C-alpha positions as CSV (number, residue, x, y, z in Angstrom):
1,M,-43.8,17.9,-38.8
2,H,-40.4,19.1,-39.9
3,A,-40.4,21.7,-37.1
4,N,-41.2,19.1,-34.4
5,S,-38.4,16.9,-35.8
6,R,-36.0,19.9,-35.6
7,N,-37.0,20.6,-32.0
8,R,-36.3,17.0,-31.0
9,V,-32.8,17.2,-32.6
10,D,-32.1,20.5,-30.8
11,T,-33.2,19.0,-27.4
12,T,-30.9,16.0,-28.0
13,Q,-28.0,18.2,-28.8
14,D,-28.6,20.3,-25.7
15,Q,-28.6,17.2,-23.5
16,Q,-25.3,16.1,-25.1
17,T,-23.6,19.4,-24.1
18,D,-25.3,19.9,-20.8
19,P,-22.9,18.7,-18.0
20,T,-25.8,18.4,-15.5
21,A,-27.9,16.1,-17.8
22,K,-28.5,12.7,-16.2
23,D,-27.3,9.5,-18.0
24,V,-25.3,11.6,-20.5
25,K,-21.6,10.9,-20.9
26,F,-19.0,13.2,-22.4
27,S,-15.7,12.5,-24.2
28,I,-12.5,13.8,-22.6
29,G,-12.4,16.5,-25.2
30,Q,-15.9,17.7,-24.4
31,V,-15.1,17.7,-20.7
32,A,-11.9,19.8,-21.3
33,K,-14.0,22.3,-23.2
34,I,-16.8,22.4,-20.6
35,T,-14.4,22.9,-17.6
36,G,-11.7,25.0,-19.3
37,S,-9.1,22.3,-18.6
38,T,-6.9,20.4,-21.0
39,V,-7.0,16.8,-22.2
40,P,-3.4,16.1,-20.9
41,T,-4.4,17.4,-17.5
42,I,-7.5,15.2,-17.3
43,R,-5.5,12.2,-18.4
44,Y,-2.9,12.9,-15.7
45,Y,-5.6,13.2,-13.0
46,D,-6.8,9.7,-14.1
47,E,-3.3,8.3,-14.0
48,I,-2.7,9.4,-10.4
49,G,-6.2,8.2,-9.3
50,L,-7.6,11.7,-8.7
51,L,-10.3,11.6,-11.3
52,S,-11.4,8.3,-12.9
53,P,-13.8,8.3,-15.9
54,A,-17.3,7.0,-15.5
55,E,-16.7,4.5,-18.3
56,I,-14.0,3.4,-20.7
57,T,-15.2,2.3,-24.1
58,S,-14.1,-0.9,-25.8
59,G,-11.9,1.4,-27.9
60,G,-10.2,2.8,-24.8
61,H,-11.9,6.2,-24.8
62,R,-12.7,7.8,-21.5
63,L,-16.3,8.9,-20.9
64,Y,-17.3,11.2,-18.1
65,A,-20.7,11.8,-16.5
66,A,-22.1,14.8,-14.5
67,E,-20.5,13.6,-11.2
68,E,-17.0,13.3,-12.7
69,I,-17.4,16.8,-14.3
70,W,-18.4,18.3,-10.9
71,R,-15.4,16.5,-9.3
72,L,-13.1,18.0,-11.9
73,K,-14.4,21.5,-11.4
74,L,-13.8,21.1,-7.7
75,I,-10.2,19.9,-8.3
76,L,-9.6,22.8,-10.7
77,T,-10.9,25.3,-8.1
78,L,-8.6,23.8,-5.4
79,R,-5.7,24.0,-7.8
80,Y,-6.5,27.6,-8.5
81,L,-6.3,28.2,-4.8
82,N,-2.8,26.6,-4.9
83,F,-3.7,23.4,-3.0
84,G,-1.2,20.6,-3.8
85,I,-2.3,17.3,-5.5
86,D,-1.7,15.3,-2.3
87,E,-3.8,17.8,-0.3
88,I,-6.6,17.7,-2.8
89,Q,-6.7,13.9,-2.7
90,K,-7.0,14.0,1.1
91,I,-9.7,16.6,1.0
92,I,-11.8,14.7,-1.6
93,S,-11.3,11.4,0.2
94,G,-12.2,13.0,3.6
95,D,-8.8,12.4,5.2
96,I,-8.5,16.1,5.9
97,A,-11.4,18.2,7.1
98,V,-12.2,21.1,4.7
99,D,-11.8,23.7,7.5
100,T,-8.4,22.3,8.4
101,A,-7.3,22.4,4.8
102,I,-8.5,26.0,4.4
103,D,-6.6,27.0,7.6
104,W,-3.4,25.4,6.3
105,Q,-3.8,27.0,2.9
106,M,-4.3,30.4,4.5
107,E,-1.1,30.0,6.5
108,A,0.7,29.0,3.4
109,L,-0.5,32.1,1.6
110,D,0.6,34.2,4.5
111,N,4.0,32.7,4.2
112,Q,4.1,33.5,0.5
113,M,3.1,37.1,1.2
114,R,5.9,37.4,3.7
115,M,8.3,35.8,1.1
116,L,7.2,38.3,-1.6
117,A,7.5,41.2,0.8
118,S,11.1,40.1,1.7
119,M,12.0,39.8,-2.0
120,K,10.5,43.2,-2.8
121,S,12.4,44.8,0.1
122,I,15.7,43.6,-1.3
123,L,14.8,44.9,-4.8
124,E,13.7,48.3,-3.4
125,Q,16.9,48.7,-1.3
126,T,19.0,47.8,-4.4
127,K,17.1,50.4,-6.5
128,Q,17.5,53.1,-3.8
129,S,21.2,52.5,-3.7
130,K,21.5,54.1,-7.1
131,G,24.7,52.1,-7.7
132,G,24.4,51.9,-11.4
133,T,26.5,49.0,-12.7
134,D,27.3,48.2,-9.0
135,S,23.7,47.5,-8.2
136,L,24.0,43.8,-8.8
137,R,27.0,43.7,-6.4
138,F,25.0,45.7,-3.8
139,M,22.1,43.2,-4.2
140,Y,24.5,40.3,-3.7
141,E,26.1,41.8,-0.6
142,L,22.7,42.6,0.8
143,V,21.5,39.0,0.4
144,E,24.8,37.8,1.9
145,S,24.4,40.1,4.9
146,I,20.8,39.0,5.4
147,S,22.0,35.3,5.2
148,A,24.6,35.9,7.9
149,N,22.1,37.6,10.2
150,T,19.6,34.8,9.3
151,L,22.0,32.1,10.5
152,A,22.5,33.7,13.9
153,R,18.7,34.3,14.1
154,E,17.9,30.7,13.1
155,K,20.3,29.4,15.8
156,F,18.7,31.7,18.4
157,I,15.1,30.6,17.5
158,L,16.0,26.9,17.6
159,E,17.6,27.3,21.0
160,K,14.6,29.1,22.2
161,M,12.4,26.4,20.8
162,F,14.3,23.6,22.6
163,L,14.3,25.6,25.9
164,S,10.5,26.1,25.6
165,V,9.4,22.5,25.2
166,F,11.9,20.5,27.2
167,P,12.3,20.3,30.9
168,E,15.5,21.8,32.2
169,Q,16.9,18.4,33.3
170,F,16.5,16.8,29.9
171,P,20.0,16.4,28.3
172,V,20.8,19.2,25.9
173,E,22.4,16.9,23.3
174,W,19.2,14.9,22.9
175,R,16.8,17.7,22.5
176,E,16.8,18.4,18.7
177,I,17.1,14.7,17.8
178,F,14.1,13.9,20.0
179,L,12.0,16.8,18.7
180,L,12.8,16.6,15.0
181,G,14.3,13.2,14.4
182,V,17.6,14.6,13.1
183,K,20.2,17.1,14.2
184,V,19.0,20.1,12.3
185,S,21.8,22.2,13.6
186,T,24.0,20.5,11.1
187,L,21.7,21.7,8.3
188,L,22.1,25.4,9.1
189,D,24.1,27.6,6.7
190,G,22.2,30.9,6.7
191,K,21.4,30.5,2.9
192,L,17.7,30.5,3.3
193,S,15.4,31.1,0.4
194,A,12.7,33.7,0.7
195,A,10.2,30.9,1.5
196,Q,12.4,29.5,4.2
197,T,12.9,33.0,5.7
198,A,9.1,33.4,5.8
199,A,8.9,30.0,7.5
200,L,11.5,31.1,10.1
201,D,9.4,34.2,10.8
202,E,6.4,32.0,11.4
203,L,8.4,29.7,13.7
204,E,9.5,32.6,15.7
205,E,5.9,33.9,15.9
206,M,4.8,30.5,17.1
207,F,7.3,30.4,20.0
208,N,6.5,33.9,21.0
209,D,2.9,32.8,21.6
210,S,2.7,31.7,25.2
211,Q,-0.5,29.7,24.6
212,I,1.0,27.7,21.7
213,V,4.2,27.1,23.8
214,R,2.1,25.8,26.7
215,E,0.2,23.4,24.4
216,L,3.3,22.1,22.7
217,K,5.1,21.7,26.0
218,K,2.2,19.8,27.5
219,D,2.1,17.4,24.6
220,F,5.8,16.9,24.6
221,L,6.1,16.4,28.4
222,S,3.4,13.7,28.2
223,Y,5.3,12.1,25.4
224,L,8.6,12.1,27.4
225,E,6.7,10.3,30.2
226,V,6.2,7.4,27.9
227,V,9.6,7.1,26.1
228,H,13.0,6.2,27.6
229,L,16.2,8.1,27.1
230,P,18.4,5.8,24.9
231,R,21.4,4.2,26.5
232,I,23.6,4.6,23.4
233,S,25.3,7.7,22.0
234,V,23.3,10.4,20.1
235,E,25.3,9.6,17.0
236,M,24.6,5.8,17.1
237,W,20.9,6.4,17.9
238,S,20.6,8.9,15.1
239,A,22.2,6.5,12.6
240,K,19.7,3.8,13.7
241,M,16.8,6.3,13.3
242,M,18.0,7.3,9.8
243,K,18.3,3.6,8.7
244,N,14.8,2.9,10.0
245,H,13.4,5.9,8.1
246,K,15.1,4.9,4.8
247,Q,13.7,1.4,5.1
248,L,10.2,2.7,5.6
249,L,10.6,5.2,2.8
250,K,11.5,2.4,0.4
251,L,8.4,0.4,1.6
252,A,6.2,3.5,1.1
253,E,7.5,4.0,-2.4
254,Q,6.7,0.3,-3.1
255,H,3.1,1.0,-1.9
256,A,3.4,-1.4,1.0
257,T,0.3,-1.7,3.1
258,P,0.1,-1.0,6.9
259,D,-0.4,-4.7,7.7
260,S,2.6,-5.8,5.7
261,P,5.0,-7.9,7.8
262,F,7.9,-5.7,6.6
263,V,6.1,-2.5,7.6
264,Q,5.2,-3.9,11.0
265,A,8.7,-5.1,11.6
266,N,9.9,-1.6,10.7
267,V,7.5,0.0,13.2
268,Q,8.6,-2.4,15.9
269,E,12.2,-1.4,15.3
270,Y,11.2,2.3,15.5
271,V,9.4,1.8,18.8
272,L,12.4,-0.1,20.1
273,L,14.5,3.0,19.8
274,F,12.4,4.6,22.5
275,A,12.0,1.5,24.7
276,D,14.1,0.3,27.7
277,V,15.2,-2.9,25.9
278,D,17.9,-3.6,23.4
279,E,16.3,-6.4,21.3
280,P,12.8,-6.7,19.7
281,P,10.0,-7.3,20.4
282,V,9.0,-4.6,22.8
283,S,6.4,-5.4,25.4
284,E,2.8,-5.1,24.4
285,S,2.1,-2.7,27.2
286,F,4.9,-0.3,26.1
287,F,3.9,-0.6,22.4
288,R,0.4,0.3,23.3
289,R,1.3,3.3,25.4
290,F,3.8,4.5,22.8
291,A,1.4,4.1,19.9
292,E,-1.5,5.7,21.7
293,K,0.6,8.7,22.6
294,M,2.0,9.1,19.1
295,L,-1.5,8.9,17.6
296,S,-2.9,11.4,20.1
297,M,-0.2,14.0,19.3
298,Q,-1.9,15.4,16.2
299,S,-2.9,18.8,17.3
300,E,-3.2,21.8,14.9
301,N,-0.1,23.5,16.3
302,L,2.0,20.3,16.0
303,E,0.9,19.9,12.4
304,R,1.8,23.6,11.9
305,F,5.2,23.1,13.5
306,R,5.9,20.1,11.3
307,R,4.9,21.9,8.1
308,I,7.2,24.8,9.0
309,A,10.1,22.4,9.7
310,F,9.6,20.8,6.3
311,I,9.9,24.2,4.6
312,L,12.9,25.2,6.6
313,Y,14.7,21.9,6.1
314,P,13.8,20.4,2.7
315,S,15.8,17.2,3.5
316,L,13.1,16.4,6.1
317,Q,10.4,16.3,3.4
318,S,10.9,12.6,2.8
319,Y,9.2,12.1,6.1
320,L,6.0,13.3,4.5
321,K,6.1,10.2,2.4
322,T,6.5,7.9,5.5
323,N,4.4,9.6,8.1
324,E,1.0,8.4,6.7
325,L,2.2,4.8,6.4
326,F,3.8,4.9,9.8
327,Y,0.7,6.2,11.6
328,Q,-1.6,3.8,9.7
329,A,0.7,0.9,10.7
330,L,0.5,2.0,14.4
331,Q,-3.3,2.1,14.2
332,W,-3.5,-1.3,12.5
333,K,-1.3,-2.9,15.2
334,L,-3.4,-1.4,18.0
335,Q,-6.5,-2.8,16.4
336,Q,-5.0,-6.2,16.3
337,L,-4.0,-6.0,20.0
338,D,-7.6,-5.0,20.9
339,K,-8.9,-8.1,19.1
340,E,-6.6,-10.5,21.1
């Protein structure tokens, strides 16, 4: 009788520590122990909406079931593979296909390998110089020399890029602002980090690939068929573009929704920058053509190009925060037009 009782107790204890057991919930401390994570990390994932508990007790304690533990293990695996939190959220929610996410991460790892190789080369050359106390000066001069050469190379690659995707008759002064949204030439100084140098290598590799260039040029030429060349100066147009971006960034930080009147007004103002009119609203037909073209330009190579640009020019990274809201707002407006 006592033996049977002991067996029942052992079975209950096993169920309470088995993360696959049905209808069993675990405390945050138990989950941390099961997964090899930490309590603060699990709390943080809850705060950002990445991992919610199955239940919160009346005393405010988080409880997790088998499903949440599996999700946490998946998150920890992706973090181990150096995926960012935003990327993990999109993978788990289905916004990014797993294959696409893997391709992006492999490219990112290739970039890191090139970056590390560049850093190792600088250190090896410094060591081989055998400069003794002058080694640090040699290292500095080597980095400065690389930076000077990098600036010239960066300008050359950008010029090649603009020549590759724009028709010859398209005004030179409008090319970079139309392609990137800002005059990136004003951001160049040759002081690239190892990560930026690796990104520049990848950009050069992209525009040495004739198939990639053909695809990008085809996409961009079809885009140029929709938009109109502004009738104001590049400087004035650029200032309007930046003002529009800052307004949308503020709305994104306030968690505005795509159907918000403020977001929709912002999108209308953005589309106006490419229309053949001076005052809003733009015509429904132009908005539809513009929106459909923007939404269709989401190829793998375009996404790769944008990712490289964000690494090369960190000041562009705020566009990451607005892009999702912008495209969702375009999609919402198109759906409303279809209902009318």
